[in-house]
N, C-alpha and C positions, 0 to 999 in steps of 0.2 A: 529706171536707168541708173547706172552706177559706173564709177571708175575705180580701178584697183589703186591701192597705195603703191608708190613706185618701188618700195622695198619687197613687195610680194613677188616672189620668183614665178617664172612661167609655169613650172610644174604645179604650184599651189593654185595659180589662176585656172589651169586646165582641170584640176581636181575639184575646184569649187563649181565650175561649169558642169562637169559630170555629175556632181552631187545634186545639183538643181535638176538636171535632166532626169535623174533617177527617180525624182518625185512622181513623174508621170504614172508609174506602176504602183506607187505606194499610198497615194492619197485619193480615195474614191470620189471626192467631190471636185477634183481637178479634171476638167473636161478637155483642155488643150494647154500646151505649154511650148513656147518657143523661146530659146535663149541663145545669144551669141554676140559676137563683136559688132559694133556699130560700124557700117560701111560708109557713113557720111560724116566724118569727124569734124569737118569745117564748120558744120552748122550745129554741133552738139554741145557746145559750151563746156567742153572737156569731159563729157560722159563718153565712156568707151564701150559700154556693154548695155544690152537691152534684154529685158525679160518681160514677155507677155503671156499672161495666164488667163483662161477662161473658166467661168463657173456658171452654173445654171441660175443662181440667185445669191442674194446677200447671205443666206444661211450657209451655202456652199463655201463662200469666201471665209466666213467666220469659222467653220469647221477646219478649213485648210490652215488658217492662221494660228490655230491651237493644236493642230495634229502633231502627235509625238514624232513622226518621221520628218515633218517640216521644220520643227523648232531647231534642232542642231544644224541643219543646213542653212537656215536663215542666220543663226548666230555665227557660222563660219564665214558666210558671205559678208556680213556686217563687219566682222573683224578684219577682213581683207580689203574692204572698201574704204576709199578716201572720201567719197561723196556718194550719196544715194538720193534719188528723187523718185517718189512713188505717187501714183494716182490710181483711184478706183473709178471705173466708168460704168454706169448702169445703162445699158442699151434698151 
């Protein structure tokens, strides 16, 4: 989950979301990806956007975290974000 900095214009917010969505076709270990605006802001402690990704295993997550297509997208999102909260769940 994250929230954008107030100074980030809507066009850049949309571009970040599209860049994240574009990773679906570029990173082989990424099995599924959903990203969008949080629809329950009253309970979200200020987080405005959510990203949920699925991998087969820890090796897939590790491959994603260092993938050359992922790195610039992650950097762009972090630069635009005011707050970020991330968790990894093994099912």
